[in-house]
C-alpha positions in Angstrom: 17.4 45.5 112.5 20.9 44.9 113.5 23.7 45.0 110.9 26.9 43.0 110.9 29.5 42.1 108.3 28.1 39.3 106.1 29.7 35.9 106.0 29.2 33.5 103.3 30.7 30.6 101.5 33.4 29.4 98.9 35.9 27.6 96.7 39.4 26.9 95.3 40.6 23.6 93.3 44.1 22.2 92.5 46.3 20.0 90.5 46.5 16.8 92.5 50.2 15.9 92.5 51.2 12.5 93.6 54.1 11.6 95.8 54.6 9.6 99.0 51.9 11.6 100.8 49.5 11.4 97.9 49.1 15.1 97.3 51.7 17.9 97.5 51.2 21.2 99.1 52.0 23.1 95.9 49.7 20.8 93.9 46.7 21.8 95.9 47.1 25.5 95.4 44.6 26.8 92.9 42.7 23.6 92.3 39.9 24.5 94.6 37.2 26.4 92.7 34.2 24.5 93.8 32.2 23.7 90.8 34.9 24.7 88.3 38.5 25.5 88.2 39.6 24.7 84.7 42.9 25.9 83.7 41.6 28.2 80.9 42.5 31.4 82.9 46.2 30.5 83.5 47.5 33.3 81.4 45.4 35.8 83.2 46.4 34.4 86.5 50.1 34.9 85.6 49.5 38.5 84.6 47.7 39.1 87.9 50.5 37.7 89.9 52.9 40.2 88.5 51.1 42.9 90.5 52.8 43.5 93.9 51.2 41.4 96.6 51.3 44.1 99.2 49.3 46.4 96.9 46.7 43.8 96.4 46.4 43.2 100.1 46.0 46.9 100.8 43.3 47.2 98.2 41.4 44.3 99.6 41.6 45.7 103.1 40.2 49.0 101.9 37.4 47.3 100.1 36.6 45.2 103.2 36.6 48.2 105.4 34.2 50.3 103.3 31.8 47.9 101.5 28.4 47.5 103.0 27.6 44.3 101.0 26.3 41.5 103.1 25.6 43.7 106.1 21.8 43.6 106.0 20.3 41.4 108.7 16.8 40.2 109.5 15.2 38.5 112.5 17.1 35.2 113.0 15.7 31.8 113.8 16.6 28.2 113.2 14.4 25.5 111.5 15.0 21.8 112.0 15.3 19.8 108.8 14.0 16.2 108.6 17.3 14.8 109.7 17.6 17.3 112.5 20.1 19.7 110.8 19.5 23.2 112.0 18.9 25.6 109.1 19.5 29.3 109.7 16.7 31.6 108.6 16.1 35.3 108.7 12.7 37.0 108.4 13.1 40.5 106.9 11.0 43.3 105.5 8.4 45.5 107.2 5.4 43.8 105.6 2.8 42.2 107.9 2.6 38.5 108.5 -1.2 38.1 108.4 -4.2 39.8 106.8 -5.7 42.7 108.8 -9.5 43.1 109.2 -10.3 40.7 106.4 -7.8 42.2 103.9 -6.3 40.0 101.3 -3.3 37.9 102.4 0.2 39.4 101.9 2.8 37.7 99.8 5.8 36.0 101.4 8.9 36.0 99.2 11.4 33.1 99.9 15.0 33.4 98.5 17.1 30.3 97.9 20.9 30.9 97.3 23.3 29.0 95.2 26.2 26.5 95.7 29.1 27.9 97.7 27.1 31.1 98.6 24.8 32.0 101.4 21.8 34.2 101.9 23.9 37.4 101.8 24.3 36.9 98.0 20.8 38.5 97.8 22.1 41.7 99.4 20.8 44.0 96.6 17.4 42.3 96.4 17.0 42.4 100.2 17.7 46.1 100.1 15.4 46.9 97.2 12.4 44.9 98.4 12.4 44.9 102.2 10.2 48.0 102.6 6.6 46.9 103.0 7.3 43.2 102.0 7.7 40.0 104.0 10.9 38.3 102.9 12.5 35.0 104.0 16.2 34.3 103.5 17.8 31.0 104.6 21.2 29.3 104.4 21.1 25.9 102.7 22.4 23.1 104.8 26.2 23.2 105.4 26.3 26.7 103.9 26.6 30.0 105.7 25.3 30.0 109.2 23.4 26.7 108.9 24.6 23.6 110.6 26.7 21.1 108.7 24.4 18.4 107.3 23.9 15.7 109.9 22.9 13.0 107.4 26.0 13.7 105.3 28.2 13.4 108.4 26.5 10.1 109.2 27.5 8.8 105.7 24.5 9.7 103.5 25.3 11.5 100.3 23.9 15.0 99.7 21.1 15.4 97.2 19.0 18.2 95.6 15.9 16.3 96.7 17.0 16.7 100.3 17.4 20.5 99.7 13.8 20.5 98.4 12.7 18.9 101.7 14.7 21.6 103.6 12.9 24.3 101.7 9.5 22.7 102.7 10.6 22.7 106.3 11.5 26.4 106.2 8.1 27.2 104.6 6.2 25.2 107.1 8.0 26.9 110.0 8.0 30.6 108.9 5.2 30.8 106.3 2.8 28.0 106.9 -0.1 29.9 105.3 -0.6 32.5 102.5 0.7 33.0 99.0 4.4 32.5 98.2 6.9 33.7 95.7 9.9 31.4 95.4 13.2 32.9 94.1 16.1 30.5 93.4 19.6 31.1 92.0 21.8 28.3 90.7 21.5 25.4 93.2 18.7 27.4 94.9 16.7 27.2 91.7 17.3 23.4 91.7 16.0 23.4 95.2 12.8 25.1 94.1 12.4 22.4 91.3 12.9 19.6 93.9 10.2 21.2 96.0 7.9 21.3 93.0 8.7 17.6 92.3 7.8 16.5 95.8 5.0 18.9 96.6 3.1 19.9 93.4 0.0 20.6 95.4 1.9 23.4 97.2 2.4 25.1 93.8 -1.3 24.6 92.9 -2.6 26.0 96.1 -0.2 28.6 97.4 2.7 29.5 95.0 2.0 32.8 93.3 5.2 33.3 91.4 8.6 31.7 90.8 12.0 33.1 89.7 14.6 30.8 88.3 17.9 32.7 88.1 21.1 31.2 86.6 20.0 27.7 87.0 19.2 24.5 85.1 16.6 21.6 85.2 19.2 19.0 84.3 21.8 17.9 81.7 24.8 19.0 83.7 27.0 16.9 81.5 26.4 19.3 78.6 28.0 22.2 80.5 31.5 22.9 79.1 32.6 25.5 81.6 33.9 27.6 78.7 36.4 24.9 77.8 36.9 23.1 74.5 34.9 19.9 74.2 37.8 17.6 74.9 38.9 19.7 77.9 35.4 19.7 79.3 35.1 16.0 79.0 38.5 15.5 80.8 37.5 17.9 83.5 34.2 16.2 84.1 36.0 12.9 84.3 38.6 13.8 86.9 36.8 16.6 88.8 34.7 14.3 91.1 37.7 12.4 92.3 39.8 15.5 92.7 37.1 17.4 94.7 36.5 14.3 96.9 40.3 14.1 97.6 40.4 17.8 98.5 37.5 17.3 100.8 39.6 14.9 102.8 42.5 17.4 103.1 40.6 20.3 104.7 43.4 21.8 106.8 45.9 21.7 104.0 43.6 23.0 101.4 42.4 25.9 103.6 46.0 26.8 104.3 47.0 26.7 100.6 43.9 28.5 99.6 45.1 31.5 101.5 48.5 31.3 99.8 46.8 31.0 96.4 44.3 33.7 96.9 45.4 35.6 93.8 45.0 32.6 91.6 41.6 31.9 93.1 40.5 35.4 92.5 41.1 35.0 88.8 38.9 31.9 88.6 36.2 33.5 90.9 35.9 36.4 88.5 35.9 34.4 85.4 33.1 32.1 86.6 31.1 34.7 88.5 30.9 37.8 86.3 30.6 38.4 82.5 31.5 42.1 82.2 34.8 43.9 83.0 33.2 47.0 84.7 31.8 45.3 87.8 32.2 47.3 91.0 35.5 46.1 92.7 33.6 46.1 96.0 31.1 43.6 94.6 33.9 41.5 93.1 35.6 41.4 96.5 32.3 40.6 98.2 31.8 37.6 95.8 35.3 36.4 96.7 34.5 36.6 100.4 31.3 34.6 99.9 33.1 31.9 98.0 36.1 31.8 100.3 33.8 31.3 103.3 32.7 27.8 102.3 35.1 25.1 103.5 36.5 22.7 100.9 34.7 19.7 102.4 31.4 21.4 101.8 32.4 22.0 98.2 33.1 18.3 98.0 29.9 17.4 99.7 27.7 19.1 97.1 29.7 18.8 93.9 28.3 15.3 93.0 24.7 16.4 93.2 24.7 18.3 90.0 25.3 15.3 87.7 22.3 13.6 89.3 20.0 16.6 89.1 17.2 16.0 86.5 13.9 17.9 87.2 12.7 18.8 83.8 9.4 17.0 84.4 9.0 18.8 87.7 8.6 22.1 85.8 5.1 21.0 84.9 4.1 22.1 88.5 5.0 25.7 87.5 2.8 25.9 84.5 0.2 28.6 84.8 2.1 30.3 87.6 3.9 33.6 86.8 7.5 32.6 86.2 10.7 34.5 85.5 13.6 32.6 83.9 16.7 34.8 83.9 20.4 34.2 83.1 23.5 36.0 82.0 24.6 35.4 78.4 28.1 34.8 79.7 27.2 32.4 82.4 29.7 29.6 82.2 28.3 27.5 85.0 24.6 27.4 84.0 24.8 28.6 80.3 21.8 30.5 78.9 20.8 27.5 76.8 19.6 25.8 79.9 17.3 28.8 80.7 15.9 28.7 77.2 15.2 25.0 77.6 13.3 25.6 80.8 11.3 28.4 79.2 10.2 26.1 76.5 8.7 23.9 79.2 6.8 26.8 80.7 4.5 28.5 78.2 3.9 32.0 79.3 7.1 32.3 81.4 9.2 35.4 80.9 12.7 34.5 79.6 15.3 37.2 80.1 18.9 36.7 79.0 21.1 39.5 80.4 23.7 40.6 77.9 27.3 40.4 79.1 26.4 39.1 82.5 27.8 36.0 84.3 26.6 33.5 86.8 26.2 36.0 89.7 23.9 38.1 87.7 22.0 39.3 90.8 25.2 40.9 92.0 26.5 42.0 88.6 23.3 43.6 87.4 21.3 44.2 90.5 19.1 47.1 89.3 17.8 45.0 86.4 17.2 41.9 88.5 15.4 44.0 91.2 13.1 45.5 88.6 12.3 42.1 87.0 11.6 40.6 90.5 9.3 43.5 91.3 7.5 43.0 88.1 7.1 39.3 88.9 5.7 40.3 92.4 3.1 42.4 90.6 2.1 39.5 88.4 1.9 37.3 91.6 -0.5 39.8 93.2 -2.7 39.6 90.2 -2.5 35.9 89.9 -3.5 35.1 93.5 -5.5 38.2 94.4 -3.2 39.0 97.3 -2.7 42.3 99.2 -1.3 45.0 96.9 2.4 45.7 96.8 3.8 48.6 98.8 4.4 51.8 96.8 8.2 51.4 96.7 7.9 47.9 95.1 5.2 49.1 92.7 7.3 51.9 91.5 10.3 49.6 91.0 8.0 47.3 88.9 
């Protein structure tokens, strides 16, 4: 399989400052952090900015030159969504596609990434599970290598339900038969829930396991983003308008984002990771993923979280091996939301990872890899599928 540097999505958010032109250049710097951007880290940002800029640039260049993160590639193809949007998909792993000589059918594991990320955010899980498994990675519409949403460009708002339909299109195209394990992080977990809401029969007949990582079934308004209650309410009130405004100033925001890279990096780390000992290469990789998503895509999807409510859809997962996992320091999808989902799913495994943040699969990859391998083992037992390859069995 060929390898090439990973590309991926983004963020950055700013203080909208008025004036004759509506928004000043300086006011946009730093306000673009996708889902968040709340000024709680201002002191840290000032401290970071005291470091010489040339030194920071040199360090980033060295990390970019040496880090392998996001370099793994599979067999590419495109899948057309219901509105014609072309979704970029990669089939990976050395596992077979179909049963051989009457053997039990093999599992297909489908990974759904989060908001302002792309399929490369599963780098560690792809590396750990590709030997002997059949894996599917895809970029959600408007993200990564997928086409910009045609329906959105035509004037229709984005929705989580539409993403659920996209996931069904991907499954129909690349895994039309056989047992499935669905793995979703953040918005990707919401996508899985939307699929369950629309196609509960798919879960009854084919889904052998589900992993919901750093996600929520609803109640976005309860998320404080680590801010005091009053600050969170104010942010939730003004953020939609600010993000929408930024989405209309693409060229200016992208230019100021580069100038404000040091401020953005502080926000990225705060809202991505919980611990202080994360590999600098991984931190830089996360920055690249976030920085690769244009601000108008950030604006396209930000409103969907307030409308997301899929608690009742979790009923389709009952009786299916399910892993609910989150970091205890996740500010975007706090662990209380994972606990609430687990209460709706008797028998599900709830794992709260101490000191980990929202990008737990990058921050604590070994633990996440092991728990996913254990879920795959449960899925094999649940559906009577072909056994796992030795490497995955050992990991489990």
